MARFI-500040 format. One record per residue: residue in three letters; x, y, z of N, C-alpha, C, O in turn. Coordinates in steps of 0.2 Angstrom, whole numbers, padded with zeros to 4 digits, always signed. Layout:
ALAXYZXYZXYZXYZ ...
//
This chain:
MET+0682+0425+0536+0676+0421+0535+0669+0424+0537+0665+0424+0533 LEU+0669+0428+0543+0663+0431+0545+0661+0436+0540+0655+0437+0539 SER+0666+0440+0537+0664+0446+0533+0661+0443+0526+0657+0446+0523 THR+0664+0437+0524+0661+0434+0518+0654+0432+0520+0649+0433+0515 LEU+0652+0429+0525+0645+0427+0527+0641+0433+0527+0635+0433+0525 ILE+0643+0438+0530+0639+0444+0531+0638+0447+0524+0632+0449+0522 ALA+0643+0447+0519+0642+0450+0513+0637+0445+0509+0632+0448+0505 LEU+0637+0439+0510+0632+0434+0507+0625+0435+0509+0620+0435+0505 ALA+0624+0436+0516+0618+0437+0519+0615+0444+0516+0609+0444+0515 LEU+0619+0449+0515+0616+0455+0513+0614+0455+0506+0609+0458+0503 ALA+0618+0451+0502+0616+0450+0495+0610+0446+0494+0606+0448+0489 VAL+0608+0441+0498+0602+0438+0498+0596+0442+0501+0591+0442+0498 ALA+0597+0446+0506+0592+0450+0509+0589+0455+0504+0583+0456+0503 ALA+0593+0459+0500+0590+0464+0495+0595+0463+0489+0599+0468+0488 PRO+0593+0459+0484+0598+0458+0478+0597+0464+0474+0591+0466+0472 ALA+0603+0467+0472+0603+0473+0468+0599+0472+0461+0596+0476+0458 GLY+0599+0466+0458+0596+0464+0452+0589+0462+0452+0586+0460+0447 SER+0586+0463+0458+0579+0461+0459+0575+0467+0461+0576+0471+0465 PRO+0569+0467+0458+0564+0472+0460+0560+0470+0466+0556+0474+0468 HIS+0561+0464+0469+0557+0462+0474+0559+0466+0481+0565+0466+0482 GLY+0554+0468+0485+0556+0471+0491+0552+0477+0492+0546+0478+0489 LEU+0554+0481+0497+0550+0487+0499+0553+0493+0495+0559+0494+0496 TRP+0549+0497+0492+0551+0503+0489+0547+0509+0491+0541+0509+0493 LYS+0550+0515+0491+0547+0522+0493+0546+0526+0487+0551+0527+0483 THR+0540+0528+0486+0538+0533+0481+0540+0540+0482+0542+0541+0488 PRO+0540+0544+0477+0542+0551+0479+0537+0555+0484+0539+0559+0487 ALA+0531+0552+0484+0526+0555+0489+0527+0552+0496+0523+0554+0500 GLY+0531+0548+0497+0532+0545+0503+0528+0538+0505+0528+0536+0510 GLY+0525+0536+0499+0522+0529+0500+0527+0524+0500+0532+0524+0498 HIS+0525+0518+0503+0529+0512+0503+0525+0507+0499+0519+0505+0501 ILE+0528+0504+0494+0525+0499+0490+0529+0492+0490+0535+0493+0489 ARG+0526+0487+0492+0530+0480+0492+0529+0477+0485+0523+0475+0483 MET+0535+0476+0482+0535+0473+0475+0537+0465+0476+0541+0464+0480 ALA+0533+0461+0473+0534+0454+0474+0531+0450+0468+0528+0453+0464 PRO+0534+0444+0467+0531+0440+0461+0524+0438+0462+0522+0437+0468 CYS+0520+0438+0457+0513+0435+0457+0513+0431+0451+0511+0434+0445 GLY+0514+0425+0451+0514+0420+0446+0521+0422+0442+0526+0423+0445 ALA+0520+0423+0435+0526+0425+0431+0527+0433+0431+0532+0435+0429 ASP+0522+0436+0434+0522+0444+0434+0525+0447+0440+0527+0443+0445 LEU+0526+0453+0440+0528+0457+0446+0523+0461+0448+0520+0465+0444 CYS+0521+0461+0454+0515+0465+0457+0518+0469+0463+0522+0468+0467 GLY+0514+0475+0464+0515+0479+0469+0509+0481+0473+0504+0482+0470 SER+0510+0481+0480+0504+0482+0484+0506+0488+0489+0512+0488+0491 VAL+0501+0492+0491+0502+0497+0496+0503+0494+0503+0500+0490+0505 VAL+0509+0497+0506+0510+0495+0513+0508+0501+0517+0505+0500+0522 THR+0510+0507+0515+0508+0513+0519+0509+0519+0515+0512+0519+0509 SER+0507+0525+0517+0508+0531+0514+0507+0537+0519+0504+0535+0525 PRO+0509+0543+0518+0507+0548+0523+0500+0549+0524+0498+0550+0530 HIS+0496+0548+0520+0488+0548+0521+0486+0542+0525+0482+0543+0529 LEU+0489+0536+0523+0487+0530+0527+0489+0531+0534+0486+0528+0539 ARG+0495+0534+0536+0497+0535+0543+0492+0539+0547+0491+0538+0553 GLN+0489+0544+0543+0484+0548+0547+0477+0545+0547+0473+0546+0552 HIS+0475+0541+0542+0469+0538+0541+0470+0530+0539+0469+0529+0533 PRO+0471+0526+0544+0473+0519+0542+0467+0515+0539+0468+0510+0536 ASP+0461+0517+0540+0455+0514+0537+0453+0516+0530+0447+0515+0528 GLN+0457+0520+0527+0456+0523+0520+0453+0518+0515+0456+0513+0515 LYS+0448+0520+0512+0445+0516+0507+0446+0519+0500+0448+0524+0499 ASP+0445+0515+0495+0446+0516+0488+0441+0520+0485+0438+0518+0480 VAL+0439+0526+0488+0433+0529+0486+0433+0533+0480+0427+0535+0477 LEU+0438+0534+0476+0438+0537+0470+0438+0532+0464+0439+0534+0458 ASN+0438+0526+0465+0438+0521+0460+0433+0522+0455+0427+0523+0457 ALA+0434+0521+0449+0429+0522+0443+0424+0517+0444+0418+0518+0442 ASN+0426+0511+0446+0421+0506+0447+0418+0506+0454+0421+0505+0459 THR+0411+0508+0454+0408+0510+0461+0408+0504+0465+0408+0504+0472 ALA+0408+0498+0463+0408+0491+0466+0414+0490+0470+0415+0487+0475 LEU+0420+0494+0468+0426+0493+0472+0428+0498+0477+0433+0498+0480 ARG+0424+0503+0478+0425+0509+0482+0425+0507+0489+0428+0512+0493 GLY+0423+0502+0491+0423+0500+0499+0430+0496+0500+0431+0495+0506 ARG+0434+0494+0496+0440+0491+0497+0445+0495+0501+0446+0501+0499 ALA+0449+0492+0505+0454+0496+0509+0460+0497+0504+0462+0494+0500 ILE+0463+0503+0505+0469+0505+0501+0475+0501+0504+0479+0499+0500 LYS+0476+0500+0510+0481+0496+0513+0481+0489+0511+0476+0486+0512 GLY+0486+0487+0508+0486+0480+0505+0484+0480+0498+0484+0474+0495 LEU+0481+0485+0495+0479+0485+0488+0484+0484+0483+0489+0488+0483 ARG+0483+0480+0478+0487+0479+0473+0486+0485+0468+0481+0486+0465 THR+0492+0488+0467+0491+0494+0463+0495+0494+0456+0495+0498+0452 ILE+0499+0488+0455+0503+0487+0449+0504+0480+0448+0505+0476+0452 GLN+0504+0478+0441+0505+0472+0439+0508+0472+0432+0505+0475+0428 VAL+0514+0470+0431+0518+0470+0425+0521+0463+0423+0523+0459+0428 SER+0522+0462+0417+0525+0456+0414+0532+0457+0412+0534+0462+0410 PRO+0536+0452+0413+0543+0453+0412+0544+0453+0404+0541+0449+0400 THR+0548+0458+0402+0550+0459+0394+0557+0458+0393+0559+0458+0387 GLY+0561+0458+0398+0568+0458+0397+0572+0458+0403+0569+0459+0408 PRO+0578+0458+0403+0582+0458+0410+0581+0465+0413+0582+0470+0410 GLY+0578+0465+0419+0577+0471+0423+0571+0476+0420+0571+0481+0422 GLU+0567+0473+0416+0561+0477+0413+0555+0473+0413+0555+0467+0412 TRP+0550+0476+0414+0543+0473+0415+0538+0478+0411+0538+0484+0413 HIS+0534+0476+0406+0530+0480+0403+0523+0476+0402+0522+0472+0406 LYS+0519+0478+0398+0513+0475+0396+0509+0473+0403+0507+0468+0405 GLY+0508+0479+0407+0504+0478+0413+0500+0485+0414+0499+0489+0410 TRP+0498+0485+0421+0494+0491+0423+0497+0494+0429+0500+0490+0433 VAL+0495+0500+0430+0496+0503+0437+0490+0507+0439+0487+0510+0435 TYR+0488+0506+0445+0481+0509+0447+0483+0515+0452+0488+0514+0456 ASN+0481+0521+0451+0482+0526+0455+0476+0528+0460+0471+0531+0457 PRO+0476+0526+0466+0470+0527+0470+0469+0535+0472+0463+0536+0474 GLU+0474+0539+0470+0473+0546+0471+0468+0549+0466+0465+0554+0467 ASP+0467+0546+0460+0462+0548+0455+0457+0543+0453+0453+0544+0449 GLY+0458+0536+0455+0454+0531+0454+0454+0528+0447+0450+0525+0444 LYS+0460+0529+0443+0461+0527+0436+0467+0522+0436+0471+0522+0440 THR+0466+0518+0431+0471+0513+0429+0474+0515+0423+0471+0517+0418 TYR+0481+0514+0422+0485+0516+0417+0489+0510+0414+0491+0506+0418 LYS+0492+0511+0408+0497+0506+0406+0503+0507+0409+0505+0513+0411 ALA+0507+0502+0411+0513+0502+0415+0519+0499+0412+0518+0494+0409 GLU+0524+0502+0414+0531+0499+0413+0535+0500+0419+0535+0505+0423 VAL+0540+0495+0420+0544+0496+0426+0551+0494+0424+0552+0489+0420 LYS+0556+0498+0426+0563+0496+0424+0567+0497+0430+0567+0502+0434 LEU+0571+0492+0432+0576+0492+0437+0582+0496+0435+0585+0495+0430 MET+0584+0501+0439+0589+0506+0438+0595+0505+0443+0594+0502+0448 PRO+0601+0507+0441+0607+0506+0445+0605+0510+0452+0602+0515+0452 GLY+0609+0508+0457+0609+0512+0463+0603+0511+0467+0601+0515+0471 GLY+0599+0505+0467+0593+0504+0471+0587+0508+0469+0584+0510+0473 LYS+0586+0509+0463+0581+0513+0460+0576+0509+0456+0579+0504+0452 LEU+0570+0511+0455+0565+0508+0451+0561+0513+0447+0558+0517+0451 LYS+0561+0513+0441+0558+0518+0437+0551+0515+0435+0551+0510+0432 VAL+0546+0518+0437+0539+0516+0436+0535+0521+0432+0535+0527+0433 THR+0533+0519+0426+0530+0523+0421+0523+0521+0420+0521+0515+0419 GLY+0518+0526+0420+0511+0525+0419+0509+0529+0413+0511+0535+0412 CYS+0505+0526+0408+0503+0530+0402+0496+0529+0401+0493+0524+0401 VAL+0493+0535+0399+0486+0535+0396+0487+0531+0389+0483+0527+0388 ALA+0491+0534+0385+0493+0531+0379+0500+0535+0377+0500+0541+0378 LYS+0505+0531+0374+0511+0534+0373+0510+0540+0368+0506+0539+0363 PRO+0513+0546+0368+0518+0548+0373+0515+0551+0379+0519+0555+0383 LEU+0509+0550+0381+0506+0553+0387+0507+0549+0393+0503+0545+0395 CYS+0513+0550+0395+0516+0546+0401+0519+0550+0406+0521+0556+0405 GLN+0519+0547+0412+0522+0550+0418+0526+0545+0422+0524+0539+0423 SER+0532+0547+0424+0537+0542+0427+0538+0544+0434+0538+0550+0435 GLN+0540+0540+0438+0542+0541+0445+0548+0536+0446+0549+0531+0443 THR+0553+0539+0450+0558+0535+0452+0557+0533+0460+0557+0537+0464 TRP+0557+0526+0461+0556+0524+0468+0563+0521+0470+0567+0519+0467 THR+0564+0522+0477+0570+0520+0480+0569+0514+0485+0564+0514+0489 ARG+0574+0509+0484+0573+0503+0488+0574+0505+0496+0579+0509+0497 ILE+0570+0503+0500+0571+0504+0507+0571+0498+0511+0571+0498+0517 GLY+0570+0492+0508+0570+0486+0512+0568+0480+0508+0567+0481+0502 ASP+0569+0474+0511+0567+0468+0507+0561+0465+0510+0559+0459+0507 
//
């Protein structure tokens, strides 16, 4: 009975079929993915640079009016559901270059999330993120 309860608790904590939770990028950043209305959104939790400079601002943003906003907590991705485990028709913002790209997200087996940003297809770049928490 106890093992069944533990298994159920773990399934609820980080559902394998859900993109919601905390994800680690290849560069060591942590992004919290959560629902935002009908869409899926991601916000910066931390990164190697933020750990050294916690008050970092969005100084490279193409829109000069947004350059004073904090990187920590910044929404950097928003995508709409397009099918089971897939979200397209959205955007991803890269604070490292201050640019916004068309985005696609796909839930992969083994606790992975494939995030793709495109200037225009086929000019795309993908990253695989790893689930690290809920």
